[in-house]
C-alpha positions in Angstrom: 0.0 0.0 0.0 1.5 3.3 -1.1 1.6 6.4 1.0 -1.3 8.1 -0.9 -3.6 5.1 -0.4 -2.6 5.0 3.3 -3.5 8.6 3.7 -6.9 8.0 2.1 -7.6 5.0 4.4 -6.7 7.1 7.5 -9.0 9.9 6.3 -11.9 7.5 5.7 -11.4 5.9 9.2 -11.2 9.3 10.8 -14.5 10.4 9.1 -16.2 7.2 10.2 -15.1 7.8 13.8 -16.3 11.4 13.8 -19.7 10.5 12.3 -20.1 7.6 14.8 -19.2 10.0 17.7 -21.6 12.6 16.5 -24.4 10.0 16.1 -23.9 8.6 19.6 -23.8 12.1 21.2 -26.9 13.1 19.3 -28.9 9.9 20.0 -27.9 9.8 23.7 -31.0 10.4 25.8 -30.9 13.8 27.5 -32.1 13.9 31.1 -35.8 14.8 31.5 -36.3 18.3 32.9 -38.9 18.2 35.7 -40.2 21.7 36.7 -41.8 21.8 40.1 -43.3 24.8 41.8 -43.0 25.3 45.6 -45.5 27.8 46.9 -44.6 28.0 50.6 -45.3 30.4 53.5 -41.7 31.8 53.6 -42.7 34.8 55.6 -45.5 35.6 58.1 -46.9 33.5 60.9 -46.1 30.1 59.3 -42.6 31.0 58.1 -41.1 28.1 60.1 -43.3 25.6 58.2 -42.2 27.2 54.9 -38.5 27.1 55.9 -38.6 23.4 57.0 -40.3 22.5 53.7 -37.7 24.4 51.7 -34.9 22.5 53.5 -36.6 19.2 52.8 -37.1 20.1 49.1 -33.5 21.2 48.7 -32.3 18.0 50.3 -34.4 15.9 47.9 -33.0 17.7 44.9 -29.4 17.2 46.1 -30.2 13.5 46.7 -31.6 13.1 43.2 -28.6 14.9 41.7 -26.2 12.5 43.4 -28.2 9.3 42.7 -28.7 7.3 39.6 -31.9 9.2 38.9 -29.7 12.0 37.7 -29.0 10.2 34.5 -32.7 10.2 33.7 -34.1 13.4 35.2 -33.1 16.9 36.2 -35.3 18.6 38.8 -35.8 22.3 38.9 -37.6 24.0 41.8 -39.3 27.4 41.5 -40.0 29.0 44.8 -42.7 31.6 45.7 -43.9 33.0 49.0 -47.6 32.5 49.6 -47.5 34.3 53.0 -50.2 31.7 53.8 -52.6 33.9 51.8 -55.0 32.3 49.3 -54.8 35.1 46.7 -51.0 35.2 46.9 -50.9 31.5 46.4 -53.2 31.4 43.4 -51.4 34.3 41.8 -48.0 32.5 42.3 -49.4 29.3 40.9 -50.7 30.9 37.7 -47.4 32.7 37.2 -45.5 29.5 37.6 -47.7 27.6 35.2 -47.4 30.4 32.5 -43.8 31.4 33.0 -42.0 28.2 34.3 -44.3 25.5 32.8 -44.4 23.5 36.0 -46.0 20.1 36.0 -46.4 19.8 39.8 -46.6 22.2 42.7 -45.9 21.7 46.4 -48.1 23.7 48.7 -49.1 24.5 52.3 -52.0 26.2 54.1 -55.5 25.0 53.8 -56.8 28.2 52.2 -54.0 28.1 49.7 -54.4 24.4 48.9 -58.2 24.7 48.5 -57.9 27.8 46.3 -55.3 26.3 44.0 -57.2 23.0 43.7 -59.6 24.0 41.0 -56.9 25.7 39.0 -54.6 22.7 39.3 -57.5 20.5 38.1 -58.2 22.8 35.1 -54.6 23.1 34.1 -53.7 19.4 34.8 -50.9 20.3 37.2 -50.5 18.0 40.2 -50.7 19.7 43.6 -49.0 18.0 46.6 -49.9 19.4 50.0 -47.3 18.8 52.6 -48.9 20.4 55.7 -52.6 21.6 55.3 -55.2 19.7 57.4 -58.7 20.9 56.4 -60.7 17.8 55.5 -62.3 19.6 52.6 -59.0 19.2 50.7 -60.3 15.7 49.9 -62.7 17.3 47.6 -60.2 19.7 46.0 -60.0 17.6 42.8 -58.3 14.6 41.2 -55.0 16.5 40.8 -54.6 17.4 44.5 -52.8 15.0 46.9 -51.9 15.3 50.6 -49.0 13.8 52.6 -50.4 14.6 56.1 -53.4 13.6 58.1 -56.4 15.8 57.9 -57.7 17.3 61.1 -60.6 14.9 61.3 -58.0 12.1 61.8 -56.0 14.1 64.4 -59.1 15.2 66.3 -60.5 11.7 66.4 -57.4 10.6 68.3 -57.5 13.8 70.5 -61.2 13.3 71.4 -60.6 9.7 72.3 -57.6 10.6 74.5 -59.4 13.5 76.3 -62.5 11.5 77.1 -61.0 8.1 77.8 -57.5 8.8 79.2 -57.9 12.3 80.8 -61.5 11.7 81.8 -62.5 15.2 80.7 -66.1 15.5 79.4 -66.3 19.2 78.6 -63.9 21.4 76.7 -63.8 24.8 75.0 -62.3 25.6 71.6 -60.1 28.6 70.7 -59.4 28.6 67.0 -58.0 30.8 64.2 -60.6 32.4 61.9 -59.0 30.8 58.9 -59.7 27.8 56.7 -57.5 25.4 58.7 -58.8 26.8 62.0 -62.5 26.5 61.1 -61.9 23.0 59.5 -60.1 21.8 62.6 -62.8 23.3 64.9 -65.6 21.5 63.1 -63.7 18.2 63.1 -63.1 18.5 66.9 -66.7 19.3 67.5 -67.9 16.3 65.5 -65.4 13.8 67.1 -65.8 15.0 70.6 -69.6 15.2 70.6 -69.8 11.8 68.8 -68.1 10.2 71.8 -70.4 11.9 74.3 -68.4 15.0 75.1 -69.7 18.5 75.3 -68.4 21.8 73.9 -68.7 24.5 76.6 -67.9 27.4 74.3 -65.9 28.5 71.3 -64.0 31.7 70.4 -62.2 32.7 67.3 -59.1 34.9 67.0 -57.5 36.6 64.0 -54.3 35.1 62.6 -51.1 36.8 63.7 -52.9 37.9 66.9 -51.2 40.4 69.2 -53.7 40.8 72.1 -55.9 37.9 72.9 -56.5 38.7 76.5 -60.2 39.8 76.1 -61.0 36.5 74.5 -59.1 34.5 77.1 -61.0 36.4 79.8 -64.3 35.4 78.3 -63.2 31.7 78.2 -61.9 31.9 81.7 -65.5 32.7 82.9 -66.6 29.3 81.5 -64.0 27.4 83.6 -63.3 24.7 81.0 -61.2 21.8 82.2 -59.4 21.9 78.8 -59.2 24.1 75.8 -58.4 22.8 72.3 -56.2 25.3 70.4 -55.5 24.7 66.7 -53.2 27.4 65.4 -49.7 28.3 64.1 -46.7 28.2 66.4 -46.5 32.0 66.8 -50.2 32.4 67.6 -50.4 29.5 69.9 -47.3 30.7 71.8 -48.8 34.2 72.2 -52.1 32.7 73.5 -50.3 30.4 76.0 -48.2 33.3 77.3 -51.2 35.6 77.7 -53.3 32.9 79.3 -50.9 33.0 82.2 -50.9 36.8 82.3 -54.7 36.8 82.8 -54.6 33.9 85.3 -56.5 31.5 83.1 -55.6 28.0 84.3 -56.7 25.0 82.1 -55.4 22.0 80.2 -54.2 23.2 76.8 -54.6 20.8 73.8 -53.4 21.3 70.2 -52.2 19.5 67.1 -49.2 18.8 64.9 -48.5 22.3 63.6 -47.6 24.0 66.9 -44.3 22.1 67.4 -41.2 24.2 66.9 -38.5 26.0 68.9 -40.3 29.3 68.6 -43.2 28.0 70.7 -40.9 27.6 73.7 -39.0 30.9 72.9 -42.2 32.9 72.9 -44.4 31.1 75.4 -41.7 30.0 77.9 -43.0 28.1 80.9 -46.6 28.8 79.7 -46.1 26.0 77.2 -45.4 23.4 79.9 -48.0 20.6 80.0 -49.4 21.4 76.5 -50.6 18.1 74.9 -50.9 17.7 71.1 -51.3 15.1 68.4 -48.4 14.3 66.2 -47.4 12.0 63.4 -43.6 12.8 63.4 -42.0 9.4 63.3 -38.7 10.7 64.5 -40.1 10.8 68.0 -40.5 7.0 67.8 -38.1 4.3 66.8 -36.5 4.8 63.3 -37.0 1.4 62.0 -36.8 1.9 58.2 -33.7 2.8 56.2 -35.5 5.6 54.4 -36.3 7.3 57.7 -32.8 6.8 59.1 -31.1 8.1 56.0 -33.3 11.2 55.8 -32.9 11.9 59.5 -29.1 11.6 59.3 -28.7 13.7 56.2 -31.0 16.4 57.4 -29.3 16.7 60.8 -25.9 16.7 59.1 -27.0 19.4 56.7 -29.0 21.7 58.9 -27.8 20.9 62.4 -31.2 20.1 63.7 -33.7 17.2 63.9 -36.2 17.2 61.0 -39.8 18.1 61.5 -42.6 16.2 59.9 -43.0 19.0 57.3 -39.4 18.7 56.2 -40.0 15.0 55.6 -43.3 15.4 53.8 -41.9 18.1 51.5 -38.9 15.8 50.8 -41.3 13.0 49.9 -43.3 15.2 47.6 -40.2 15.9 45.4 -39.1 12.2 45.4 -42.6 11.0 44.4 -42.8 13.4 41.5 -39.2 12.3 40.4 -40.1 8.7 40.6 -43.3 9.3 38.6 -41.6 11.1 35.8 -38.5 8.9 35.6 -40.4 6.1 33.9 -43.2 8.0 32.2 -44.0 11.3 30.4 -43.3 14.6 32.1 -47.0 15.6 32.3 -49.4 16.4 35.1 -51.7 13.6 34.0 -48.9 11.0 34.0 -47.8 12.1 37.5 -51.4 12.0 38.7 -51.9 8.5 37.4 -48.7 7.3 39.0 -49.6 8.7 42.4 -53.0 7.0 42.6 -51.1 3.7 42.2 -48.7 4.5 45.1 -49.3 1.9 47.9 -46.9 1.2 50.8 -44.2 3.6 49.5 -41.5 3.9 52.1 -40.7 7.6 52.4 -38.9 9.9 54.7 -42.2 10.7 56.5 -43.3 7.1 56.8 -45.3 4.7 54.7 -47.4 6.4 52.1 -50.5 5.0 50.4 -52.9 7.3 48.5 -56.6 6.5 48.6 -59.2 7.4 46.0 -59.2 11.1 47.1 -55.4 11.4 47.0 -55.2 11.4 50.8 -53.2 9.4 53.4 -53.8 8.1 56.9 -50.7 7.9 59.1 -50.3 6.8 62.7 -51.2 9.5 65.3 -49.8 9.7 68.8 -49.7 12.2 71.7 -46.8 14.5 72.6 -46.4 17.1 75.3 -44.1 19.9 76.4 -42.0 18.9 79.4 -39.1 20.9 80.9 -39.0 23.0 77.7 -38.8 19.9 75.4 -41.2 18.3 73.0 -41.5 14.7 74.1 -43.8 11.7 73.6 -46.7 11.9 76.2 -46.8 9.3 78.9 -49.0 9.2 82.0 
């Protein structure tokens, strides 16, 4: 073979290699881009719940990026502050659909979730609620899912505990005049009266309350053995502190959303003895690898123990990621996948969605003792 022929052969081989390389690079499957909205209460009375969720979401994205899922999908999160306001939430949702083309949205706050529900249904965008408890969310539409117990489940356990364990037959209710407050009030009335209990009286307060002493004075006259107080951390702490200031002695009862360092910071010793329902598995034994791994990663990253809302927000991202990894990146495909989820081991426990997109998780009692949130024991 002469030198000219050899040169031609090398040229042909080189061209073949270049074409093959270009073909492989062009036909290699690009990662699916999953755009998820996160409309959270990043400011205002529920800012802690928003911050915990953001931490859980960011941790989920980091885990996806470092795992094998990264070769198939790429998750992008678009944050907006709802301020726990329904109008702000809907405005943010519409903006994210139009501008960012999201296929799913993670939300919080009963009013926000219920307001976004019809829009999510109309636009075929999956909404995953990580913290709101109003039972009406079950009716928000086929595209709305929840990762927390609704208040009818939590109040069912609280009513049983108050009547059977504490032996208290009469209570008062002090609730926020909001969607979650009214929904939880109604659920408690139903469950308590269904078991033979009696509601002595009810009073409502405005969210982000500053002076609740007049209302507490009215309740004090009724002399209720216990008062059920569904509210945010900041509001509950203010009420507990001012109850001491007006000399109102009673047994205070509440639910999952009031747990957080700010409760103790604001209420101080007034929070001692508070009893509330919880579904935070990290207060019990961590028996599953998913829970252990999330707990360890969260604590290493943020220097604190995870709350239930950090875990549910984490699970929301992971469920959307799993749904889209093996199907189309559409709201309908995600919705269809989620309705088939049964016994999924997540960071927040075992998840199974029913026909309304809802879950039912174990509920237990906690209390404040010596400035700490601990599992309740007689």
